[in-house]
C-alpha positions as a Python dict, from the first residue, in 0.01 Angstrom:
ca = {
    (1, 'X'): (0, 0, 0),
    (2, 'X'): (284, 240, 84),
    (3, 'X'): (452, 184, -255),
    (4, 'X'): (129, 264, -440),
    (5, 'X'): (86, 583, -236),
    (6, 'X'): (443, 690, -315),
    (7, 'X'): (394, 620, -687),
    (8, 'X'): (72, 822, -694),
    (9, 'X'): (244, 1111, -514),
    (10, 'X'): (538, 1099, -757),
    (11, 'X'): (305, 1103, -1058),
    (12, 'X'): (108, 1395, -909),
    (13, 'X'): (431, 1588, -844),
    (14, 'X'): (551, 1532, -1202),
    (15, 'X'): (216, 1644, -1350),
    (16, 'X'): (204, 1947, -1118),
    (17, 'X'): (562, 2043, -1207),
    (18, 'X'): (487, 2012, -1579),
    (19, 'X'): (183, 2238, -1549),
    (20, 'X'): (384, 2491, -1346),
    (21, 'X'): (660, 2497, -1609),
    (22, 'X'): (402, 2542, -1885),
    (23, 'X'): (242, 2838, -1704),
    (24, 'X'): (583, 2999, -1647),
    (25, 'X'): (674, 2950, -2013),
    (26, 'X'): (347, 3112, -2127),
    (27, 'X'): (410, 3404, -1889),
    (28, 'X'): (760, 3462, -2028),
    (29, 'X'): (632, 3447, -2387),
    (30, 'X'): (357, 3700, -2304),
    (31, 'X'): (612, 3939, -2148),
    (32, 'X'): (846, 3908, -2448),
    (33, 'X'): (562, 3975, -2693),
    (34, 'X'): (458, 4283, -2492),
    (35, 'X'): (814, 4416, -2500),
    (36, 'X'): (828, 4364, -2878),
    (37, 'X'): (503, 4564, -2903),
    (38, 'X'): (295, 4313, -3101),
}
């Protein structure tokens, strides 16, 4: 049971990290586009 819990937590952490990176990337792109004036 403990191994399954750890695997679920690891998968959740990976998914959460991926979403966080995606949001950060979109934010950087938006800032760059604003600076370019498009």
